[in-house]
Biopython code that builds the backbone (N, CA, C, O; Angstrom):
import numpy as np
from Bio.PDB.StructureBuilder import StructureBuilder

atoms = [
    (1, "MET", "N", (0.836, -1.179, 0.000)),
    (1, "MET", "CA", (0.000, 0.000, 0.000)),
    (1, "MET", "C", (0.884, 1.248, 0.000)),
    (1, "MET", "O", (1.910, 1.302, 0.678)),
    (2, "LEU", "N", (0.474, 2.219, -0.754)),
    (2, "LEU", "CA", (1.239, 3.451, -0.876)),
    (2, "LEU", "C", (0.969, 4.385, 0.289)),
    (2, "LEU", "O", (-0.152, 4.471, 0.790)),
    (3, "TYR", "N", (2.010, 5.080, 0.709)),
    (3, "TYR", "CA", (1.846, 6.076, 1.754)),
    (3, "TYR", "C", (2.477, 7.365, 1.288)),
    (3, "TYR", "O", (3.616, 7.331, 0.823)),
    (4, "PRO", "N", (1.836, 8.455, 1.378)),
    (4, "PRO", "CA", (0.438, 8.670, 1.734)),
    (4, "PRO", "C", (-0.476, 8.283, 0.582)),
    (4, "PRO", "O", (-0.054, 8.259, -0.574)),
    (5, "SER", "N", (-1.718, 7.984, 0.897)),
    (5, "SER", "CA", (-2.644, 7.524, -0.133)),
    (5, "SER", "C", (-3.047, 8.689, -1.041)),
    (5, "SER", "O", (-3.024, 9.853, -0.640)),
    (6, "ILE", "N", (-3.408, 8.344, -2.245)),
    (6, "ILE", "CA", (-3.814, 9.367, -3.216)),
    (6, "ILE", "C", (-5.061, 10.097, -2.744)),
    (6, "ILE", "O", (-5.233, 11.283, -3.026)),
    (7, "ASP", "N", (-5.934, 9.392, -2.022)),
    (7, "ASP", "CA", (-7.155, 10.035, -1.529)),
    (7, "ASP", "C", (-6.839, 11.124, -0.506)),
    (7, "ASP", "O", (-7.434, 12.201, -0.542)),
    (8, "SER", "N", (-5.917, 10.852, 0.391)),
    (8, "SER", "CA", (-5.574, 11.872, 1.389)),
    (8, "SER", "C", (-4.829, 13.045, 0.744)),
    (8, "SER", "O", (-4.973, 14.187, 1.179)),
    (9, "LEU", "N", (-4.043, 12.765, -0.282)),
    (9, "LEU", "CA", (-3.339, 13.840, -0.988)),
    (9, "LEU", "C", (-4.307, 14.719, -1.769)),
    (9, "LEU", "O", (-4.132, 15.936, -1.834)),
    (10, "LEU", "N", (-5.330, 14.103, -2.365)),
    (10, "LEU", "CA", (-6.297, 14.879, -3.138)),
    (10, "LEU", "C", (-7.213, 15.697, -2.238)),
    (10, "LEU", "O", (-7.895, 16.600, -2.722)),
    (11, "ASN", "N", (-7.243, 15.404, -0.943)),
    (11, "ASN", "CA", (-7.958, 16.267, -0.012)),
    (11, "ASN", "C", (-7.187, 17.560, 0.210)),
    (11, "ASN", "O", (-7.786, 18.585, 0.537)),
    (12, "ARG", "N", (-5.880, 17.530, 0.040)),
    (12, "ARG", "CA", (-5.033, 18.720, 0.204)),
    (12, "ARG", "C", (-4.950, 19.528, -1.076)),
    (12, "ARG", "O", (-5.101, 20.750, -1.063)),
    (13, "ILE", "N", (-4.708, 18.836, -2.187)),
    (13, "ILE", "CA", (-4.583, 19.475, -3.504)),
    (13, "ILE", "C", (-5.579, 18.778, -4.417)),
    (13, "ILE", "O", (-5.530, 17.558, -4.572)),
    (14, "ASN", "N", (-6.470, 19.530, -5.014)),
    (14, "ASN", "CA", (-7.624, 18.936, -5.684)),
    (14, "ASN", "C", (-7.378, 18.413, -7.094)),
    (14, "ASN", "O", (-8.306, 17.878, -7.701)),
    (15, "SER", "N", (-6.204, 18.536, -7.630)),
    (15, "SER", "CA", (-5.919, 18.082, -8.984)),
    (15, "SER", "C", (-4.688, 17.176, -8.985)),
    (15, "SER", "O", (-3.671, 17.502, -8.373)),
    (16, "LYS", "N", (-4.783, 16.056, -9.665)),
    (16, "LYS", "CA", (-3.634, 15.145, -9.754)),
    (16, "LYS", "C", (-2.456, 15.811, -10.451)),
    (16, "LYS", "O", (-1.303, 15.588, -10.080)),
    (17, "TYR", "N", (-2.741, 16.622, -11.456)),
    (17, "TYR", "CA", (-1.679, 17.278, -12.217)),
    (17, "TYR", "C", (-0.957, 18.320, -11.365)),
    (17, "TYR", "O", (0.267, 18.434, -11.418)),
    (18, "THR", "N", (-1.713, 19.069, -10.588)),
    (18, "THR", "CA", (-1.114, 20.048, -9.687)),
    (18, "THR", "C", (-0.314, 19.337, -8.605)),
    (18, "THR", "O", (0.767, 19.789, -8.229)),
    (19, "LEU", "N", (-0.839, 18.237, -8.111)),
    (19, "LEU", "CA", (-0.149, 17.450, -7.095)),
    (19, "LEU", "C", (1.214, 16.982, -7.590)),
    (19, "LEU", "O", (2.205, 17.075, -6.866)),
    (20, "VAL", "N", (1.265, 16.487, -8.807)),
    (20, "VAL", "CA", (2.522, 16.016, -9.394)),
    (20, "VAL", "C", (3.497, 17.178, -9.563)),
    (20, "VAL", "O", (4.686, 17.033, -9.279)),
    (21, "THR", "N", (3.011, 18.313, -10.015)),
    (21, "THR", "CA", (3.872, 19.473, -10.234)),
    (21, "THR", "C", (4.453, 19.991, -8.924)),
    (21, "THR", "O", (5.650, 20.266, -8.838)),
    (22, "VAL", "N", (3.610, 20.124, -7.906)),
    (22, "VAL", "CA", (4.075, 20.626, -6.610)),
    (22, "VAL", "C", (5.078, 19.657, -5.995)),
    (22, "VAL", "O", (6.109, 20.079, -5.472)),
    (23, "ALA", "N", (4.782, 18.362, -6.055)),
    (23, "ALA", "CA", (5.686, 17.360, -5.477)),
    (23, "ALA", "C", (7.020, 17.331, -6.211)),
    (23, "ALA", "O", (8.069, 17.205, -5.579)),
    (24, "ALA", "N", (6.996, 17.444, -7.530)),
    (24, "ALA", "CA", (8.241, 17.415, -8.298)),
    (24, "ALA", "C", (9.106, 18.636, -8.007)),
    (24, "ALA", "O", (10.321, 18.517, -7.852)),
    (25, "LYS", "N", (8.484, 19.804, -7.932)),
    (25, "LYS", "CA", (9.251, 21.016, -7.638)),
    (25, "LYS", "C", (9.843, 20.964, -6.238)),
    (25, "LYS", "O", (10.989, 21.360, -6.027)),
    (26, "ARG", "N", (9.057, 20.472, -5.278)),
    (26, "ARG", "CA", (9.563, 20.374, -3.907)),
    (26, "ARG", "C", (10.678, 19.341, -3.810)),
    (26, "ARG", "O", (11.652, 19.546, -3.087)),
    (27, "ALA", "N", (10.541, 18.233, -4.531)),
    (27, "ALA", "CA", (11.584, 17.205, -4.525)),
    (27, "ALA", "C", (12.890, 17.765, -5.080)),
    (27, "ALA", "O", (13.965, 17.474, -4.555)),
    (28, "ARG", "N", (12.801, 18.564, -6.133)),
    (28, "ARG", "CA", (13.990, 19.202, -6.687)),
    (28, "ARG", "C", (14.638, 20.151, -5.685)),
    (28, "ARG", "O", (15.861, 20.194, -5.558)),
    (29, "GLN", "N", (13.801, 20.915, -4.970)),
    (29, "GLN", "CA", (14.327, 21.813, -3.945)),
    (29, "GLN", "C", (15.038, 21.038, -2.846)),
    (29, "GLN", "O", (16.127, 21.419, -2.417)),
    (30, "MET", "N", (14.430, 19.958, -2.392)),
    (30, "MET", "CA", (15.040, 19.153, -1.332)),
    (30, "MET", "C", (16.362, 18.555, -1.781)),
    (30, "MET", "O", (17.318, 18.486, -1.008)),
    (31, "GLN", "N", (16.412, 18.125, -3.024)),
    (31, "GLN", "CA", (17.632, 17.515, -3.544)),
    (31, "GLN", "C", (18.766, 18.540, -3.628)),
    (31, "GLN", "O", (19.916, 18.219, -3.327)),
    (32, "GLN", "N", (18.450, 19.752, -4.028)),
    (32, "GLN", "CA", (19.468, 20.786, -4.181)),
    (32, "GLN", "C", (19.886, 21.401, -2.846)),
    (32, "GLN", "O", (21.070, 21.659, -2.627)),
    (33, "ASN", "N", (18.915, 21.638, -1.946)),
    (33, "ASN", "CA", (19.187, 22.366, -0.711)),
    (33, "ASN", "C", (19.272, 21.479, 0.527)),
    (33, "ASN", "O", (19.724, 21.928, 1.580)),
    (34, "ASN", "N", (18.843, 20.232, 0.408)),
    (34, "ASN", "CA", (18.831, 19.291, 1.533)),
    (34, "ASN", "C", (18.105, 19.894, 2.735)),
    (34, "ASN", "O", (18.661, 19.978, 3.831)),
    (35, "ASP", "N", (16.863, 20.312, 2.517)),
    (35, "ASP", "CA", (16.098, 21.008, 3.560)),
    (35, "ASP", "C", (14.690, 20.438, 3.735)),
    (35, "ASP", "O", (13.701, 21.148, 3.550)),
    (36, "GLN", "N", (14.604, 19.173, 4.087)),
    (36, "GLN", "CA", (13.280, 18.595, 4.285)),
    (36, "GLN", "C", (12.662, 19.122, 5.569)),
    (36, "GLN", "O", (13.367, 19.412, 6.536)),
    (37, "GLN", "N", (11.323, 19.246, 5.574)),
    (37, "GLN", "CA", (10.617, 19.840, 6.703)),
    (37, "GLN", "C", (10.205, 18.801, 7.746)),
    (37, "GLN", "O", (9.957, 19.155, 8.899)),
    (38, "LEU", "N", (10.129, 17.535, 7.361)),
    (38, "LEU", "CA", (9.768, 16.473, 8.297)),
    (38, "LEU", "C", (11.029, 15.773, 8.780)),
    (38, "LEU", "O", (11.934, 15.498, 7.993)),
    (39, "GLU", "N", (11.084, 15.489, 10.065)),
    (39, "GLU", "CA", (12.251, 14.798, 10.602)),
    (39, "GLU", "C", (12.226, 13.309, 10.276)),
    (39, "GLU", "O", (13.221, 12.756, 9.807)),
    (40, "ASN", "N", (11.094, 12.663, 10.523)),
    (40, "ASN", "CA", (10.961, 11.223, 10.274)),
    (40, "ASN", "C", (10.020, 10.995, 9.107)),
    (40, "ASN", "O", (8.850, 11.374, 9.161)),
    (41, "THR", "N", (10.525, 10.381, 8.062)),
    (41, "THR", "CA", (9.702, 10.090, 6.895)),
    (41, "THR", "C", (9.717, 8.597, 6.611)),
    (41, "THR", "O", (10.674, 7.897, 6.943)),
    (42, "VAL", "N", (8.654, 8.126, 5.999)),
    (42, "VAL", "CA", (8.561, 6.726, 5.613)),
    (42, "VAL", "C", (9.396, 6.478, 4.368)),
    (42, "VAL", "O", (10.075, 5.458, 4.253)),
    (43, "SER", "N", (9.340, 7.419, 3.441)),
    (43, "SER", "CA", (10.027, 7.281, 2.164)),
    (43, "SER", "C", (11.474, 7.745, 2.263)),
    (43, "SER", "O", (11.807, 8.636, 3.045)),
    (44, "VAL", "N", (12.319, 7.128, 1.463)),
    (44, "VAL", "CA", (13.717, 7.560, 1.396)),
    (44, "VAL", "C", (13.978, 8.410, 0.156)),
    (44, "VAL", "O", (15.018, 9.061, 0.054)),
    (45, "LYS", "N", (13.044, 8.405, -0.779)),
    (45, "LYS", "CA", (13.201, 9.174, -2.011)),
    (45, "LYS", "C", (12.592, 10.560, -1.848)),
    (45, "LYS", "O", (11.677, 10.764, -1.050)),
    (46, "TYR", "N", (13.112, 11.500, -2.614)),
    (46, "TYR", "CA", (12.705, 12.888, -2.480)),
    (46, "TYR", "C", (11.239, 13.122, -2.847)),
    (46, "TYR", "O", (10.556, 13.895, -2.175)),
    (47, "VAL", "N", (10.754, 12.480, -3.879)),
    (47, "VAL", "CA", (9.359, 12.673, -4.271)),
    (47, "VAL", "C", (8.438, 12.140, -3.182)),
    (47, "VAL", "O", (7.423, 12.767, -2.878)),
    (48, "GLY", "N", (8.767, 11.010, -2.597)),
    (48, "GLY", "CA", (7.978, 10.456, -1.507)),
    (48, "GLY", "C", (7.973, 11.373, -0.298)),
    (48, "GLY", "O", (6.942, 11.550, 0.350)),
    (49, "LYS", "N", (9.129, 11.959, 0.006)),
    (49, "LYS", "CA", (9.211, 12.909, 1.116)),
    (49, "LYS", "C", (8.367, 14.153, 0.832)),
    (49, "LYS", "O", (7.712, 14.681, 1.730)),
    (50, "ALA", "N", (8.385, 14.613, -0.411)),
    (50, "ALA", "CA", (7.575, 15.772, -0.790)),
    (50, "ALA", "C", (6.085, 15.455, -0.646)),
    (50, "ALA", "O", (5.315, 16.295, -0.181)),
    (51, "LEU", "N", (5.682, 14.259, -1.040)),
    (51, "LEU", "CA", (4.284, 13.865, -0.891)),
    (51, "LEU", "C", (3.890, 13.777, 0.582)),
    (51, "LEU", "O", (2.765, 14.122, 0.943)),
    (52, "GLU", "N", (4.792, 13.326, 1.421)),
    (52, "GLU", "CA", (4.517, 13.279, 2.857)),
    (52, "GLU", "C", (4.378, 14.686, 3.433)),
    (52, "GLU", "O", (3.557, 14.912, 4.322)),
    (53, "GLU", "N", (5.172, 15.631, 2.935)),
    (53, "GLU", "CA", (5.046, 17.012, 3.378)),
    (53, "GLU", "C", (3.706, 17.598, 2.954)),
    (53, "GLU", "O", (3.084, 18.338, 3.716)),
    (54, "ILE", "N", (3.260, 17.276, 1.756)),
    (54, "ILE", "CA", (1.953, 17.740, 1.290)),
    (54, "ILE", "C", (0.858, 17.158, 2.170)),
    (54, "ILE", "O", (-0.063, 17.870, 2.570)),
    (55, "ASP", "N", (0.952, 15.871, 2.473)),
    (55, "ASP", "CA", (-0.054, 15.207, 3.295)),
    (55, "ASP", "C", (-0.089, 15.782, 4.706)),
    (55, "ASP", "O", (-1.150, 15.832, 5.327)),
    (56, "ALA", "N", (1.056, 16.214, 5.216)),
    (56, "ALA", "CA", (1.129, 16.800, 6.555)),
    (56, "ALA", "C", (0.635, 18.252, 6.569)),
    (56, "ALA", "O", (0.491, 18.846, 7.637)),
    (57, "GLY", "N", (0.379, 18.817, 5.400)),
    (57, "GLY", "CA", (-0.103, 20.193, 5.325)),
    (57, "GLY", "C", (0.998, 21.227, 5.403)),
    (57, "GLY", "O", (0.735, 22.393, 5.700)),
    (58, "LEU", "N", (2.228, 20.819, 5.141)),
    (58, "LEU", "CA", (3.357, 21.741, 5.222)),
    (58, "LEU", "C", (3.606, 22.495, 3.924)),
    (58, "LEU", "O", (4.287, 23.521, 3.927)),
    (59, "LEU", "N", (3.065, 22.002, 2.817)),
    (59, "LEU", "CA", (3.264, 22.662, 1.527)),
    (59, "LEU", "C", (1.948, 23.209, 1.009)),
    (59, "LEU", "O", (0.910, 22.552, 1.084)),
    (60, "ASN", "N", (2.008, 24.404, 0.493)),
    (60, "ASN", "CA", (0.864, 25.029, -0.153)),
    (60, "ASN", "C", (1.320, 25.547, -1.507)),
    (60, "ASN", "O", (2.517, 25.662, -1.771)),
    (61, "TYR", "N", (0.370, 25.852, -2.345)),
    (61, "TYR", "CA", (0.712, 26.420, -3.641)),
    (61, "TYR", "C", (-0.227, 27.576, -3.925)),
    (61, "TYR", "O", (-1.319, 27.669, -3.364)),
    (62, "GLU", "N", (0.214, 28.435, -4.789)),
    (62, "GLU", "CA", (-0.591, 29.586, -5.178)),
    (62, "GLU", "C", (-0.733, 29.582, -6.687)),
    (62, "GLU", "O", (0.260, 29.581, -7.414)),
    (63, "LYS", "N", (-1.941, 29.579, -7.144)),
    (63, "LYS", "CA", (-2.204, 29.582, -8.574)),
    (63, "LYS", "C", (-2.075, 31.017, -9.096)),
    (63, "LYS", "O", (-2.712, 31.938, -8.584)),
    (64, "ILE", "N", (-1.252, 31.182, -10.106)),
    (64, "ILE", "CA", (-1.029, 32.514, -10.685)),
    (64, "ILE", "C", (-1.863, 32.633, -11.945)),
    (64, "ILE", "O", (-1.712, 31.849, -12.882)),
    (65, "GLU", "N", (-2.739, 33.617, -11.957)),
    (65, "GLU", "CA", (-3.590, 33.880, -13.126)),
    (65, "GLU", "C", (-2.857, 34.832, -14.056)),
    (65, "GLU", "O", (-2.270, 35.821, -13.616)),
    (66, "LYS", "N", (-2.895, 34.527, -15.340)),
    (66, "LYS", "CA", (-2.246, 35.397, -16.320)),
    (66, "LYS", "C", (-3.265, 36.149, -17.119)),
    (66, "LYS", "O", (-2.905, 36.934, -17.996)),
]
sb = StructureBuilder()
sb.init_structure("model")
sb.init_model(0)
sb.init_chain("A")
sb.init_seg("    ")
for serial, (resi, resn, name, xyz) in enumerate(atoms, 1):
    if name == "N":
        sb.init_residue(resn, " ", resi, " ")
    sb.init_atom(name, np.array(xyz, "f"), 0.0, 1.0, " ", f" {name:<3s}", serial, name[0])
structure = sb.get_structure()
C-alpha cells in the first residue's frame, strides 16, 4: 500500500496534475538544498518525502492567473 494515499493527498490538492507538479518542484528543492521539513519520513526518495510534506499540510501552492 502506498503512503500517503492518493485520496488523502487529493484532499489537500484537488488536482492530480497540480499534485505532481508541486511534489516534483519540492523534490527538486530538497535535492538541491537538503532542507526537508519532516524529521521522520517513511520514504527515502525525495518525491515520496515531498508527498509526505503535502499530506502533513506543510506545503501550499498559489495559482497565478495570467
